[in-house]
C-alpha positions in Angstrom: -13.9 -11.5 -14.5 -12.4 -8.0 -14.0 -8.6 -7.3 -13.0 -7.8 -4.6 -10.7 -4.7 -1.9 -11.0 -3.6 -0.3 -7.8 -1.7 2.9 -8.7 0.0 4.9 -6.1 -1.5 8.3 -7.0 -4.4 9.7 -8.5 -2.6 11.3 -11.5 -0.8 8.3 -12.6 -4.3 5.8 -12.1 -6.0 8.5 -15.0 -2.9 8.1 -17.0 -3.0 3.9 -16.7 -6.8 3.7 -17.0 -6.4 6.0 -20.2 -4.2 3.3 -21.8 -6.2 0.8 -20.8 -9.6 1.8 -22.1 -10.9 2.2 -18.6 -13.0 5.4 -19.0 -16.0 4.9 -16.8 -15.5 7.4 -13.7 -16.4 6.1 -10.1 -16.0 7.3 -6.9 -11.9 7.1 -6.1 -11.8 4.8 -9.1 -12.0 4.6 -13.0 -13.4 1.2 -14.8 -14.0 -0.6 -18.4 -12.7 -3.0 -21.3 -12.5 -5.6 -18.0 -10.2 -3.5 -15.6 -10.6 -1.4 -12.4 -8.0 1.1 -11.8 -7.7 2.7 -8.6 -5.2 4.6 -6.6 -3.7 4.9 -3.0 -2.9 8.6 -1.9 0.4 8.0 -0.8 0.0 5.3 2.3 -3.3 4.2 3.1 -2.1 1.9 5.5 0.7 1.9 8.2 2.3 0.1 11.1 -0.2 0.3 13.9 1.0 3.1 16.8 2.1 1.4 20.1 -1.1 1.4 22.0 -2.6 -0.5 18.8 0.4 -3.1 19.4 0.1 -3.5 23.3 -2.5 -1.5 24.8 0.2 -0.8 27.7 2.0 1.4 25.5 -0.5 3.7 25.5 1.0 5.8 28.5 4.6 7.2 27.9 6.8 6.1 30.8 9.8 4.5 31.3 9.0 1.0 31.9 7.7 0.2 29.1 10.5 1.2 26.8 12.0 -0.1 25.0 8.8 -1.2 22.8 9.4 -4.2 20.8 6.7 -5.9 19.1 6.0 -9.4 18.7 3.7 -8.7 16.2 3.2 -6.1 13.6 -0.4 -4.9 13.1 -1.4 -2.5 10.1 -3.8 0.1 10.8 -5.9 2.2 8.0 -4.9 5.9 8.4 -7.7 8.3 9.4 -6.7 11.1 6.7 -7.3 8.0 3.9 -9.9 5.7 5.2 -12.6 6.8 2.2 -10.1 6.0 -0.2 -8.7 2.7 1.4 -12.5 1.5 1.7 -13.0 2.0 -2.3 -9.7 0.2 -3.0 -10.5 -2.8 -0.6 -14.2 -3.1 -2.2 -12.4 -3.2 -5.5 -9.6 -5.3 -4.8 -12.5 -8.3 -2.6 -15.1 -7.8 -5.2 -16.4 -11.7 -6.3 -15.4 -10.9 -10.0 -11.8 -10.2 -9.2 -9.5 -12.3 -11.3 -6.3 -10.8 -10.4 -4.7 -7.6 -9.3 -1.5 -5.1 -10.8 0.4 -3.6 -8.4 1.2 -0.4 -10.3 2.4 1.6 -7.7 6.0 3.6 -7.9 9.1 1.5 -9.3 10.8 1.3 -5.8 10.9 0.2 -2.3 8.8 2.7 -0.8 5.8 1.9 -3.8 6.1 -2.0 -3.1 5.6 -1.5 0.4 2.2 0.9 0.0 1.0 -1.7 -2.2 1.6 -4.9 -0.1 -0.1 -3.3 2.8 -2.7 -2.1 1.4 -2.7 -5.8 -0.6 -2.7 -7.3 3.5 -5.0 -4.7 5.3 -7.9 -5.6 2.5 -7.7 -9.4 2.9 -7.2 -9.9 -0.8 -5.9 -13.3 -2.1 -6.0 -12.8 -5.7 -2.9 -13.1 -7.5 -0.9 -10.5 -8.4 1.7 -9.4 -11.0 3.9 -6.3 -11.2 3.8 -3.4 -13.4 7.2 -1.9 -13.8 7.8 1.0 -15.4 9.4 4.6 -14.7 8.0 6.6 -17.6 4.3 7.0 -18.0 3.6 7.8 -21.8 1.5 6.0 -23.4 4.3 3.9 -25.0 5.8 2.9 -21.9 2.8 1.9 -20.1 2.0 -0.5 -22.8 5.1 -1.7 -22.9 4.7 -2.1 -19.2 1.4 -3.7 -19.2 2.8 -6.6 -22.4 6.1 -7.4 -19.7 4.3 -7.6 -16.5 6.0 -9.9 -13.8 5.0 -12.3 -10.9 4.7 -9.9 -8.0 7.3 -12.9 -5.9 10.0 -11.4 -8.0 9.8 -8.3 -6.0 9.7 -10.1 -2.7 12.8 -9.0 -2.1 12.3 -5.3 -2.4 9.0 -5.6 -0.3 11.3 -7.3 2.6 13.7 -4.6 2.9 11.1 -2.0 2.6 8.9 -3.4 5.3 12.4 -3.9 7.3 13.2 -0.2 7.1 9.0 0.6 8.0 9.9 -1.5 11.4 13.3 -0.2 12.1 12.1 3.3 11.4 8.9 2.8 13.9 11.2 1.2 16.6 14.0 4.2 16.6 11.1 6.4 16.3 8.4 5.2 18.5 11.5 4.7 21.4 13.9 7.7 20.7 10.6 10.1 20.3 9.3 8.8 24.0 12.3 8.3 25.8 13.6 11.8 24.8 10.1 13.4 25.8 10.4 11.7 28.9 13.9 12.5 29.6 12.8 16.2 29.5 10.4 15.6 31.8 
């Protein structure tokens, strides 16, 4: 069985893989010693644009404002579609026993991982690596002290709330200002 480790950046993924003994290079990942280490490139997945939520919102008009989604679909960003495919394939491989979230320790890192996990359709159990240093000793210590992902649900909810608030304000005000200037 394999453990998939998802880092936020390729450089962090390489540092983690070196400590774990995952030295066999693949396309967008490293594997070995029972691990597959892969990475995001920042945000691979985000909240859908307005037309992805409601097709009527594609056209900018005052009648569609405010846009208040009843549901919040995710979308894979065009610029990172290839890396998302690599991560999704790793997360959903049949031999995967569990996943380790190794994105940056903080609200944004938590959101990056949670969006990837949800969009990939992965349902494997998740543990969280929480480190603030990338020395070999800190990485080894962090892997000895993995925590359940559920310990970070409040952080994930805060990140999700911030992301949705940014969407609501940004999408609605951009359109309102743009329409007012016409």
